[in-house]
All heavy atoms as TSV, in Angstrom:
chain	resi	resn	atom	element	x	y	z
A	1	MET	N	N	-19.915	15.566	-58.806
A	1	MET	CA	C	-20.771	16.059	-59.849
A	1	MET	C	C	-22.015	15.300	-59.856
A	1	MET	O	O	-22.093	14.134	-59.445
A	1	MET	CB	C	-19.990	15.945	-61.211
A	1	MET	CG	C	-20.310	14.689	-61.937
A	1	MET	SD	S	-19.288	14.682	-63.492
A	1	MET	CE	C	-18.334	13.128	-63.150
A	2	THR	N	N	-23.115	15.886	-60.429
A	2	THR	CA	C	-24.376	15.310	-60.465
A	2	THR	C	C	-24.713	14.963	-61.880
A	2	THR	O	O	-24.545	15.783	-62.743
A	2	THR	CB	C	-25.554	16.098	-59.956
A	2	THR	OG1	O	-25.189	16.462	-58.620
A	2	THR	CG2	C	-26.837	15.403	-59.964
A	3	LEU	N	N	-25.091	13.646	-62.249
A	3	LEU	CA	C	-25.425	13.238	-63.506
A	3	LEU	C	C	-26.914	12.886	-63.590
A	3	LEU	O	O	-27.456	12.359	-62.557
A	3	LEU	CB	C	-24.629	11.969	-63.934
A	3	LEU	CG	C	-23.032	11.953	-63.861
A	3	LEU	CD1	C	-22.519	10.549	-64.068
A	3	LEU	CD2	C	-22.567	13.005	-64.846
A	4	GLN	N	N	-27.603	13.336	-64.606
A	4	GLN	CA	C	-28.996	12.812	-64.795
A	4	GLN	C	C	-28.954	12.071	-66.183
A	4	GLN	O	O	-28.733	12.605	-67.150
A	4	GLN	CB	C	-29.910	13.993	-64.813
A	4	GLN	CG	C	-31.328	13.450	-64.940
A	4	GLN	CD	C	-32.307	14.625	-64.878
A	4	GLN	OE1	O	-32.410	15.483	-65.606
A	4	GLN	NE2	N	-33.191	14.705	-63.769
A	5	LEU	N	N	-29.314	10.862	-66.024
A	5	LEU	CA	C	-29.272	9.878	-67.154
A	5	LEU	C	C	-30.700	9.387	-67.427
A	5	LEU	O	O	-31.367	9.026	-66.445
A	5	LEU	CB	C	-28.280	8.805	-66.954
A	5	LEU	CG	C	-26.851	9.173	-66.530
A	5	LEU	CD1	C	-26.084	7.854	-66.096
A	5	LEU	CD2	C	-26.183	9.882	-67.775
A	6	THR	N	N	-31.010	9.266	-68.652
A	6	THR	CA	C	-32.315	8.607	-68.987
A	6	THR	C	C	-32.014	7.122	-69.318
A	6	THR	O	O	-31.133	6.769	-70.265
A	6	THR	CB	C	-32.976	9.309	-70.169
A	6	THR	OG1	O	-33.189	10.696	-69.854
A	6	THR	CG2	C	-34.342	8.673	-70.588
A	7	VAL	N	N	-32.831	6.149	-68.807
A	7	VAL	CA	C	-32.588	4.849	-69.083
A	7	VAL	C	C	-33.988	4.217	-69.466
A	7	VAL	O	O	-34.886	3.874	-68.575
A	7	VAL	CB	C	-32.169	4.079	-67.736
A	7	VAL	CG1	C	-31.954	2.545	-68.016
A	7	VAL	CG2	C	-30.783	4.608	-67.255
A	8	PRO	N	N	-34.316	4.225	-70.751
A	8	PRO	CA	C	-35.597	3.940	-71.298
A	8	PRO	C	C	-36.079	2.436	-70.927
A	8	PRO	O	O	-37.325	2.386	-70.787
A	8	PRO	CB	C	-35.418	4.041	-72.811
A	8	PRO	CG	C	-34.148	4.831	-72.992
A	8	PRO	CD	C	-33.358	4.655	-71.836
A	9	ASN	N	N	-35.207	1.557	-70.773
A	9	ASN	CA	C	-35.663	0.222	-70.587
A	9	ASN	C	C	-35.690	-0.110	-69.002
A	9	ASN	O	O	-35.706	-1.271	-68.675
A	9	ASN	CB	C	-34.982	-0.846	-71.358
A	9	ASN	CG	C	-33.377	-0.828	-71.156
A	9	ASN	OD1	O	-32.902	0.101	-70.471
A	9	ASN	ND2	N	-32.732	-1.859	-71.489
A	10	MET	N	N	-35.549	0.821	-68.097
A	10	MET	CA	C	-35.800	0.586	-66.750
A	10	MET	C	C	-37.291	0.551	-66.419
A	10	MET	O	O	-37.868	1.634	-66.539
A	10	MET	CB	C	-35.049	1.763	-65.886
A	10	MET	CG	C	-35.322	1.637	-64.404
A	10	MET	SD	S	-34.390	2.743	-63.356
A	10	MET	CE	C	-34.864	4.381	-64.107
A	11	ALA	N	N	-37.727	-0.575	-65.994
A	11	ALA	CA	C	-39.213	-0.783	-66.003
A	11	ALA	C	C	-39.783	-0.985	-64.637
A	11	ALA	O	O	-40.945	-0.816	-64.380
A	11	ALA	CB	C	-39.607	-2.008	-66.887
A	12	CYS	N	N	-38.957	-1.320	-63.628
A	12	CYS	CA	C	-39.522	-1.684	-62.312
A	12	CYS	C	C	-38.542	-1.366	-61.216
A	12	CYS	O	O	-37.395	-1.056	-61.518
A	12	CYS	CB	C	-39.859	-3.212	-62.272
A	12	CYS	SG	S	-38.522	-4.245	-62.485
A	13	SER	N	N	-38.905	-1.626	-60.010
A	13	SER	CA	C	-37.990	-1.366	-58.881
A	13	SER	C	C	-36.822	-2.252	-58.878
A	13	SER	O	O	-35.802	-1.894	-58.375
A	13	SER	CB	C	-38.768	-1.419	-57.544
A	13	SER	OG	O	-39.249	-2.725	-57.422
A	14	ALA	N	N	-36.976	-3.597	-59.368
A	14	ALA	CA	C	-35.854	-4.391	-59.405
A	14	ALA	C	C	-34.815	-3.973	-60.400
A	14	ALA	O	O	-33.566	-3.934	-60.185
A	14	ALA	CB	C	-36.325	-5.790	-59.794
A	15	CYS	N	N	-35.326	-3.173	-61.555
A	15	CYS	CA	C	-34.352	-2.662	-62.391
A	15	CYS	C	C	-33.543	-1.517	-61.771
A	15	CYS	O	O	-32.426	-1.423	-61.981
A	15	CYS	CB	C	-35.119	-2.176	-63.655
A	15	CYS	SG	S	-35.914	-3.314	-64.674
A	16	SER	N	N	-34.303	-0.628	-60.958
A	16	SER	CA	C	-33.628	0.414	-60.439
A	16	SER	C	C	-32.659	-0.089	-59.424
A	16	SER	O	O	-31.631	0.550	-59.228
A	16	SER	CB	C	-34.699	1.450	-59.780
A	16	SER	OG	O	-35.331	0.888	-58.786
A	17	GLU	N	N	-32.990	-1.107	-58.762
A	17	GLU	CA	C	-32.022	-1.668	-57.811
A	17	GLU	C	C	-30.811	-2.179	-58.434
A	17	GLU	O	O	-29.624	-2.003	-57.940
A	17	GLU	CB	C	-32.634	-2.805	-56.873
A	17	GLU	CG	C	-31.792	-3.373	-55.813
A	17	GLU	CD	C	-31.368	-2.307	-54.733
A	17	GLU	OE1	O	-32.089	-1.278	-54.555
A	17	GLU	OE2	O	-30.227	-2.464	-54.189
A	18	THR	N	N	-30.889	-2.944	-59.524
A	18	THR	CA	C	-29.804	-3.417	-60.341
A	18	THR	C	C	-28.913	-2.311	-60.804
A	18	THR	O	O	-27.682	-2.428	-60.722
A	18	THR	CB	C	-30.328	-4.233	-61.505
A	18	THR	OG1	O	-31.079	-5.326	-61.056
A	18	THR	CG2	C	-29.182	-4.815	-62.385
A	19	ILE	N	N	-29.501	-1.307	-61.264
A	19	ILE	CA	C	-28.704	-0.105	-61.720
A	19	ILE	C	C	-28.029	0.594	-60.591
A	19	ILE	O	O	-26.827	0.903	-60.715
A	19	ILE	CB	C	-29.657	0.858	-62.478
A	19	ILE	CG1	C	-30.115	0.363	-63.780
A	19	ILE	CG2	C	-28.986	2.341	-62.674
A	19	ILE	CD1	C	-31.294	1.163	-64.523
A	20	THR	N	N	-28.701	0.651	-59.485
A	20	THR	CA	C	-28.068	1.301	-58.251
A	20	THR	C	C	-26.768	0.442	-57.852
A	20	THR	O	O	-25.751	1.046	-57.609
A	20	THR	CB	C	-28.996	1.387	-57.119
A	20	THR	OG1	O	-30.161	2.273	-57.496
A	20	THR	CG2	C	-28.340	1.903	-55.851
A	21	GLN	N	N	-26.893	-0.841	-57.880
A	21	GLN	CA	C	-25.860	-1.703	-57.409
A	21	GLN	C	C	-24.710	-1.666	-58.395
A	21	GLN	O	O	-23.562	-1.741	-58.115
A	21	GLN	CB	C	-26.319	-3.206	-57.340
A	21	GLN	CG	C	-27.180	-3.311	-56.014
A	21	GLN	CD	C	-27.735	-4.809	-55.914
A	21	GLN	OE1	O	-27.471	-5.581	-56.831
A	21	GLN	NE2	N	-28.578	-5.022	-54.881
A	22	ALA	N	N	-25.028	-1.557	-59.746
A	22	ALA	CA	C	-24.018	-1.448	-60.794
A	22	ALA	C	C	-23.161	-0.069	-60.537
A	22	ALA	O	O	-21.914	-0.245	-60.635
A	22	ALA	CB	C	-24.667	-1.529	-62.142
A	23	VAL	N	N	-23.892	0.911	-60.332
A	23	VAL	CA	C	-23.093	2.133	-60.195
A	23	VAL	C	C	-22.285	2.160	-58.900
A	23	VAL	O	O	-21.169	2.554	-58.828
A	23	VAL	CB	C	-24.095	3.384	-60.029
A	23	VAL	CG1	C	-23.419	4.594	-59.625
A	23	VAL	CG2	C	-24.865	3.578	-61.436
A	24	LYS	N	N	-22.907	1.610	-57.733
A	24	LYS	CA	C	-22.111	1.516	-56.514
A	24	LYS	C	C	-20.942	0.583	-56.536
A	24	LYS	O	O	-19.976	0.596	-55.797
A	24	LYS	CB	C	-23.022	1.175	-55.354
A	24	LYS	CG	C	-23.981	2.315	-54.990
A	24	LYS	CD	C	-24.795	2.091	-53.694
A	24	LYS	CE	C	-25.419	3.364	-53.214
A	24	LYS	NZ	N	-24.546	4.337	-52.512
A	25	ALA	N	N	-21.046	-0.370	-57.453
A	25	ALA	CA	C	-19.905	-1.352	-57.685
A	25	ALA	C	C	-18.668	-0.622	-58.165
A	25	ALA	O	O	-17.555	-0.947	-57.882
A	25	ALA	CB	C	-20.230	-2.423	-58.592
A	26	ILE	N	N	-18.951	0.528	-59.038
A	26	ILE	CA	C	-17.961	1.357	-59.557
A	26	ILE	C	C	-17.481	2.367	-58.575
A	26	ILE	O	O	-16.342	2.618	-58.387
A	26	ILE	CB	C	-18.486	1.993	-60.817
A	26	ILE	CG1	C	-18.786	0.885	-61.974
A	26	ILE	CG2	C	-17.352	2.979	-61.422
A	26	ILE	CD1	C	-17.664	0.025	-62.385
A	27	ASP	N	N	-18.474	2.957	-57.801
A	27	ASP	CA	C	-18.174	4.056	-57.014
A	27	ASP	C	C	-19.011	3.844	-55.700
A	27	ASP	O	O	-20.252	4.303	-55.599
A	27	ASP	CB	C	-18.520	5.447	-57.543
A	27	ASP	CG	C	-18.317	6.553	-56.589
A	27	ASP	OD1	O	-17.762	6.325	-55.513
A	27	ASP	OD2	O	-18.624	7.710	-57.044
A	28	PRO	N	N	-18.485	3.248	-54.722
A	28	PRO	CA	C	-19.222	2.837	-53.475
A	28	PRO	C	C	-19.811	4.163	-52.708
A	28	PRO	O	O	-20.744	4.020	-52.016
A	28	PRO	CB	C	-18.294	2.108	-52.621
A	28	PRO	CG	C	-17.213	1.747	-53.551
A	28	PRO	CD	C	-17.094	2.662	-54.732
A	29	THR	N	N	-19.207	5.300	-52.903
A	29	THR	CA	C	-19.582	6.556	-52.314
A	29	THR	C	C	-20.672	7.208	-53.061
A	29	THR	O	O	-21.163	8.223	-52.679
A	29	THR	CB	C	-18.433	7.420	-51.973
A	29	THR	OG1	O	-17.992	7.900	-53.232
A	29	THR	CG2	C	-17.305	6.809	-51.193
A	30	ALA	N	N	-21.087	6.785	-54.214
A	30	ALA	CA	C	-22.074	7.411	-55.055
A	30	ALA	C	C	-23.485	7.468	-54.405
A	30	ALA	O	O	-23.780	6.438	-53.679
A	30	ALA	CB	C	-22.147	6.801	-56.471
A	31	THR	N	N	-24.185	8.556	-54.624
A	31	THR	CA	C	-25.620	8.502	-54.221
A	31	THR	C	C	-26.413	8.352	-55.464
A	31	THR	O	O	-26.178	9.068	-56.471
A	31	THR	CB	C	-25.868	9.914	-53.668
A	31	THR	OG1	O	-25.099	10.058	-52.466
A	31	THR	CG2	C	-27.505	10.009	-53.181
A	32	VAL	N	N	-27.225	7.342	-55.480
A	32	VAL	CA	C	-27.931	7.016	-56.721
A	32	VAL	C	C	-29.481	6.980	-56.435
A	32	VAL	O	O	-29.967	6.416	-55.396
A	32	VAL	CB	C	-27.633	5.619	-57.281
A	32	VAL	CG1	C	-28.402	5.223	-58.440
A	32	VAL	CG2	C	-26.145	5.458	-57.387
A	33	HIS	N	N	-30.277	7.647	-57.306
A	33	HIS	CA	C	-31.676	7.656	-57.185
A	33	HIS	C	C	-32.254	7.269	-58.680
A	33	HIS	O	O	-32.118	8.005	-59.556
A	33	HIS	CB	C	-32.286	8.948	-56.820
A	33	HIS	CG	C	-33.742	8.969	-56.828
A	33	HIS	ND1	N	-34.471	8.322	-55.708
A	33	HIS	CD2	C	-34.673	9.464	-57.610
A	33	HIS	CE1	C	-35.801	8.523	-55.970
A	33	HIS	NE2	N	-35.953	9.140	-57.000
A	34	ALA	N	N	-32.817	6.117	-58.701
A	34	ALA	CA	C	-33.314	5.565	-60.016
A	34	ALA	C	C	-34.775	5.443	-59.888
A	34	ALA	O	O	-35.256	4.743	-58.942
A	34	ALA	CB	C	-32.556	4.225	-60.304
A	35	ASP	N	N	-35.463	6.162	-60.849
A	35	ASP	CA	C	-36.933	6.179	-60.752
A	35	ASP	C	C	-37.503	5.494	-61.986
A	35	ASP	O	O	-37.376	6.029	-63.077
A	35	ASP	CB	C	-37.431	7.616	-60.615
A	35	ASP	CG	C	-38.998	7.687	-60.422
A	35	ASP	OD1	O	-39.711	6.669	-60.689
A	35	ASP	OD2	O	-39.468	8.750	-60.054
A	36	PRO	N	N	-38.108	4.240	-61.860
A	36	PRO	CA	C	-38.581	3.568	-63.020
A	36	PRO	C	C	-39.742	4.273	-63.686
A	36	PRO	O	O	-40.021	4.125	-64.928
A	36	PRO	CB	C	-39.000	2.156	-62.554
A	36	PRO	CG	C	-38.978	2.295	-60.963
A	36	PRO	CD	C	-38.166	3.527	-60.556
A	37	LYS	N	N	-40.423	5.073	-62.945
A	37	LYS	CA	C	-41.594	5.777	-63.499
A	37	LYS	C	C	-41.214	6.889	-64.529
A	37	LYS	O	O	-41.740	6.979	-65.582
A	37	LYS	CB	C	-42.508	6.442	-62.463
A	37	LYS	CG	C	-43.256	5.388	-61.609
A	37	LYS	CD	C	-44.030	6.131	-60.611
A	37	LYS	CE	C	-44.716	5.013	-59.615
A	37	LYS	NZ	N	-45.426	5.583	-58.516
A	38	THR	N	N	-40.093	7.602	-64.186
A	38	THR	CA	C	-39.657	8.683	-65.064
A	38	THR	C	C	-38.574	8.223	-65.972
A	38	THR	O	O	-38.135	9.010	-66.787
A	38	THR	CB	C	-39.221	9.913	-64.189
A	38	THR	OG1	O	-38.097	9.488	-63.341
A	38	THR	CG2	C	-40.293	10.494	-63.292
A	39	LYS	N	N	-37.966	7.056	-65.687
A	39	LYS	CA	C	-36.858	6.498	-66.482
A	39	LYS	C	C	-35.618	7.240	-66.159
A	39	LYS	O	O	-34.686	7.167	-66.958
A	39	LYS	CB	C	-37.115	6.447	-67.960
A	39	LYS	CG	C	-38.456	5.811	-68.320
A	39	LYS	CD	C	-38.664	4.307	-67.997
A	39	LYS	CE	C	-39.827	3.776	-68.542
A	39	LYS	NZ	N	-40.177	2.399	-68.023
A	40	LEU	N	N	-35.626	8.026	-65.176
A	40	LEU	CA	C	-34.392	8.870	-64.865
A	40	LEU	C	C	-33.538	8.232	-63.731
A	40	LEU	O	O	-34.105	7.732	-62.753
A	40	LEU	CB	C	-34.723	10.334	-64.512
A	40	LEU	CG	C	-35.605	11.186	-65.491
A	40	LEU	CD1	C	-35.953	12.475	-64.939
A	40	LEU	CD2	C	-34.508	11.389	-66.743
A	41	VAL	N	N	-32.132	8.452	-63.989
A	41	VAL	CA	C	-31.191	7.943	-62.941
A	41	VAL	C	C	-30.445	9.230	-62.509
A	41	VAL	O	O	-29.742	9.765	-63.372
A	41	VAL	CB	C	-30.437	6.829	-63.446
A	41	VAL	CG1	C	-29.352	6.457	-62.343
A	41	VAL	CG2	C	-31.171	5.608	-63.751
A	42	ASN	N	N	-30.434	9.661	-61.297
A	42	ASN	CA	C	-29.628	10.738	-60.811
A	42	ASN	C	C	-28.582	10.069	-60.006
A	42	ASN	O	O	-28.811	9.336	-59.202
A	42	ASN	CB	C	-30.504	11.668	-59.983
A	42	ASN	CG	C	-31.449	12.429	-60.784
A	42	ASN	OD1	O	-31.125	13.105	-61.714
A	42	ASN	ND2	N	-32.732	12.239	-60.551
A	43	VAL	N	N	-27.270	10.499	-60.326
A	43	VAL	CA	C	-26.186	10.044	-59.673
A	43	VAL	C	C	-25.261	11.147	-59.296
A	43	VAL	O	O	-24.863	12.041	-59.985
A	43	VAL	CB	C	-25.321	9.060	-60.654
A	43	VAL	CG1	C	-24.109	8.475	-59.847
A	43	VAL	CG2	C	-26.119	8.002	-61.278
A	44	GLU	N	N	-24.904	11.136	-57.922
A	44	GLU	CA	C	-23.873	12.110	-57.381
A	44	GLU	C	C	-22.681	11.384	-57.117
A	44	GLU	O	O	-22.675	10.400	-56.400
A	44	GLU	CB	C	-24.404	12.681	-56.056
A	44	GLU	CG	C	-23.483	13.655	-55.406
A	44	GLU	CD	C	-23.282	14.930	-56.115
A	44	GLU	OE1	O	-24.348	15.406	-56.668
A	44	GLU	OE2	O	-22.167	15.452	-56.201
A	45	THR	N	N	-21.701	11.715	-57.942
A	45	THR	CA	C	-20.449	10.842	-58.024
A	45	THR	C	C	-19.182	11.653	-58.343
A	45	THR	O	O	-19.449	12.827	-58.890
A	45	THR	CB	C	-20.580	9.648	-58.956
A	45	THR	OG1	O	-19.340	8.866	-59.045
A	45	THR	CG2	C	-20.772	10.179	-60.408
A	46	GLN	N	N	-18.011	11.234	-58.106
A	46	GLN	CA	C	-16.783	11.826	-58.478
A	46	GLN	C	C	-16.223	11.034	-59.752
A	46	GLN	O	O	-15.180	11.352	-60.275
A	46	GLN	CB	C	-15.809	11.788	-57.410
A	46	GLN	CG	C	-16.244	12.669	-56.199
A	46	GLN	CD	C	-16.479	13.968	-56.502
A	46	GLN	OE1	O	-15.809	14.699	-57.256
A	46	GLN	NE2	N	-17.626	14.600	-56.001
A	47	THR	N	N	-16.843	9.943	-60.101
A	47	THR	CA	C	-16.515	9.205	-61.273
A	47	THR	C	C	-17.010	9.714	-62.590
A	47	THR	O	O	-18.026	10.471	-62.529
A	47	THR	CB	C	-17.106	7.698	-61.080
A	47	THR	OG1	O	-16.548	7.147	-59.855
A	47	THR	CG2	C	-16.612	6.807	-62.209
A	48	SER	N	N	-16.301	9.519	-63.627
A	48	SER	CA	C	-16.629	10.161	-64.880
A	48	SER	C	C	-17.915	9.672	-65.517
A	48	SER	O	O	-18.346	8.465	-65.185
A	48	SER	CB	C	-15.553	9.998	-65.959
A	48	SER	OG	O	-15.477	8.607	-66.353
A	49	GLU	N	N	-18.667	10.516	-66.139
A	49	GLU	CA	C	-19.934	10.246	-66.773
A	49	GLU	C	C	-19.834	8.898	-67.660
A	49	GLU	O	O	-20.673	8.046	-67.664
A	49	GLU	CB	C	-20.447	11.373	-67.545
A	49	GLU	CG	C	-21.878	10.994	-68.174
A	49	GLU	CD	C	-22.375	12.302	-68.845
A	49	GLU	OE1	O	-21.944	13.431	-68.665
A	49	GLU	OE2	O	-23.524	12.113	-69.463
A	50	SER	N	N	-18.776	8.857	-68.438
A	50	SER	CA	C	-18.612	7.708	-69.361
A	50	SER	C	C	-18.523	6.329	-68.564
A	50	SER	O	O	-19.012	5.329	-68.973
A	50	SER	CB	C	-17.438	7.836	-70.275
A	50	SER	OG	O	-16.266	7.986	-69.635
A	51	VAL	N	N	-17.778	6.316	-67.407
A	51	VAL	CA	C	-17.633	5.201	-66.586
A	51	VAL	C	C	-18.963	4.781	-65.947
A	51	VAL	O	O	-19.425	3.577	-65.963
A	51	VAL	CB	C	-16.628	5.361	-65.580
A	51	VAL	CG1	C	-16.550	4.227	-64.584
A	51	VAL	CG2	C	-15.183	5.544	-66.137
A	52	ILE	N	N	-19.745	5.764	-65.505
A	52	ILE	CA	C	-20.999	5.436	-65.018
A	52	ILE	C	C	-22.050	4.901	-66.026
A	52	ILE	O	O	-22.709	3.932	-65.784
A	52	ILE	CB	C	-21.651	6.796	-64.361
A	52	ILE	CG1	C	-20.782	7.107	-63.184
A	52	ILE	CG2	C	-23.113	6.503	-63.871
A	52	ILE	CD1	C	-20.708	6.253	-61.979
A	53	LYS	N	N	-22.031	5.511	-67.189
A	53	LYS	CA	C	-22.821	5.048	-68.272
A	53	LYS	C	C	-22.495	3.623	-68.675
A	53	LYS	O	O	-23.406	2.733	-68.862
A	53	LYS	CB	C	-22.704	5.897	-69.499
A	53	LYS	CG	C	-23.440	7.262	-69.394
A	53	LYS	CD	C	-23.289	7.978	-70.777
A	53	LYS	CE	C	-23.987	9.370	-70.764
A	53	LYS	NZ	N	-23.941	10.014	-72.114
A	54	GLN	N	N	-21.220	3.258	-68.710
A	54	GLN	CA	C	-20.705	1.950	-69.098
A	54	GLN	C	C	-21.229	0.975	-68.031
A	54	GLN	O	O	-21.545	-0.157	-68.361
A	54	GLN	CB	C	-19.277	1.921	-69.358
A	54	GLN	CG	C	-18.844	0.599	-70.000
A	54	GLN	CD	C	-19.494	0.343	-71.320
A	54	GLN	OE1	O	-19.258	1.225	-72.100
A	54	GLN	NE2	N	-19.877	-0.746	-71.553
A	55	ALA	N	N	-21.096	1.326	-66.682
A	55	ALA	CA	C	-21.613	0.431	-65.733
A	55	ALA	C	C	-23.163	0.109	-65.818
A	55	ALA	O	O	-23.549	-1.000	-65.707
A	55	ALA	CB	C	-21.363	1.049	-64.339
A	56	ILE	N	N	-23.890	1.065	-66.250
A	56	ILE	CA	C	-25.366	0.843	-66.476
A	56	ILE	C	C	-25.549	-0.072	-67.713
A	56	ILE	O	O	-26.359	-0.990	-67.727
A	56	ILE	CB	C	-26.023	2.171	-66.578
A	56	ILE	CG1	C	-25.906	2.898	-65.272
A	56	ILE	CG2	C	-27.507	1.917	-67.046
A	56	ILE	CD1	C	-26.499	4.450	-65.340
A	57	ILE	N	N	-24.812	0.223	-68.757
A	57	ILE	CA	C	-24.894	-0.629	-69.999
A	57	ILE	C	C	-24.499	-2.016	-69.694
A	57	ILE	O	O	-25.166	-2.984	-70.080
A	57	ILE	CB	C	-24.061	0.038	-71.104
A	57	ILE	CG1	C	-24.631	1.407	-71.561
A	57	ILE	CG2	C	-23.856	-0.889	-72.327
A	57	ILE	CD1	C	-23.754	2.239	-72.440
A	58	ASP	N	N	-23.415	-2.227	-68.967
A	58	ASP	CA	C	-22.878	-3.574	-68.638
A	58	ASP	C	C	-23.896	-4.289	-67.708
A	58	ASP	O	O	-23.923	-5.500	-67.722
A	58	ASP	CB	C	-21.522	-3.501	-67.864
A	58	ASP	CG	C	-20.483	-2.992	-68.760
A	58	ASP	OD1	O	-20.627	-3.008	-69.962
A	58	ASP	OD2	O	-19.405	-2.639	-68.182
A	59	ALA	N	N	-24.762	-3.553	-66.998
A	59	ALA	CA	C	-25.771	-4.193	-66.207
A	59	ALA	C	C	-27.005	-4.643	-67.165
A	59	ALA	O	O	-27.981	-5.286	-66.549
A	59	ALA	CB	C	-26.239	-3.297	-65.145
A	60	GLY	N	N	-27.005	-4.329	-68.397
A	60	GLY	CA	C	-28.044	-4.710	-69.285
A	60	GLY	C	C	-29.099	-3.636	-69.667
A	60	GLY	O	O	-30.063	-4.073	-70.201
A	61	TYR	N	N	-28.692	-2.344	-69.381
A	61	TYR	CA	C	-29.688	-1.311	-69.739
A	61	TYR	C	C	-29.130	-0.310	-70.712
A	61	TYR	O	O	-27.930	-0.371	-70.999
A	61	TYR	CB	C	-30.043	-0.483	-68.362
A	61	TYR	CG	C	-30.746	-1.571	-67.327
A	61	TYR	CD1	C	-30.009	-2.209	-66.443
A	61	TYR	CD2	C	-32.096	-1.640	-67.515
A	61	TYR	CE1	C	-30.692	-3.038	-65.599
A	61	TYR	CE2	C	-32.736	-2.567	-66.677
A	61	TYR	CZ	C	-32.054	-3.248	-65.682
A	61	TYR	OH	O	-32.635	-4.085	-64.863
A	62	THR	N	N	-29.943	0.420	-71.332
A	62	THR	CA	C	-29.650	1.341	-72.393
A	62	THR	C	C	-29.576	2.792	-71.689
A	62	THR	O	O	-30.591	3.111	-70.998
A	62	THR	CB	C	-30.686	1.337	-73.424
A	62	THR	OG1	O	-30.790	0.029	-73.907
A	62	THR	CG2	C	-30.314	2.284	-74.578
A	63	VAL	N	N	-28.640	3.447	-71.983
A	63	VAL	CA	C	-28.632	4.940	-71.547
A	63	VAL	C	C	-28.817	5.796	-72.892
A	63	VAL	O	O	-28.041	5.747	-73.814
A	63	VAL	CB	C	-27.281	5.316	-70.971
A	63	VAL	CG1	C	-27.220	6.760	-70.605
A	63	VAL	CG2	C	-26.972	4.416	-69.699
A	64	ALA	N	N	-30.035	6.522	-72.694
A	64	ALA	CA	C	-30.295	7.398	-73.922
A	64	ALA	C	C	-29.313	8.558	-74.006
A	64	ALA	O	O	-28.844	9.167	-72.995
A	64	ALA	CB	C	-31.674	7.959	-73.768
A	65	GLU	N	N	-28.980	8.896	-75.214
A	65	GLU	CA	C	-28.181	10.076	-75.505
A	65	GLU	C	C	-28.982	11.283	-75.382
A	65	GLU	O	O	-30.108	11.387	-75.772
A	65	GLU	CB	C	-27.516	9.922	-76.860
A	65	GLU	CG	C	-26.584	8.842	-77.097
A	65	GLU	CD	C	-25.256	8.998	-76.152
A	65	GLU	OE1	O	-24.891	10.206	-75.842
A	65	GLU	OE2	O	-24.795	7.985	-75.570
A	66	GLU	N	N	-28.417	12.325	-74.724
A	66	GLU	CA	C	-29.263	13.578	-74.584
A	66	GLU	C	C	-28.964	14.486	-75.507
A	66	GLU	O	O	-28.011	14.593	-76.168
A	66	GLU	CB	C	-28.830	14.158	-73.171
A	66	GLU	CG	C	-28.886	13.017	-72.108
A	66	GLU	CD	C	-29.869	13.354	-70.868
A	66	GLU	OE1	O	-30.207	14.489	-70.755
A	66	GLU	OE2	O	-30.103	12.412	-70.230
C-alpha cells in the first residue's frame, strides 16, 4: 500500500533522511520518499499506517492528521 503523510516539522534533507531510516527500521523493504520542501512523506509498504506514523513520531517528528 502507498501512504502519503504530511510531516510539518520536516525542515531539511537531514530530517528526511532520519524519517527514511526510522521507517526502514520498521520495514526494511519499504520505499520511502521524504521531501522537506513539500513536507510530504510517501511510503510504499506492507506495514500498517499506524505503525509507520508511530515510527515517524518516535523519530521526533509530527504527522499531521488528514
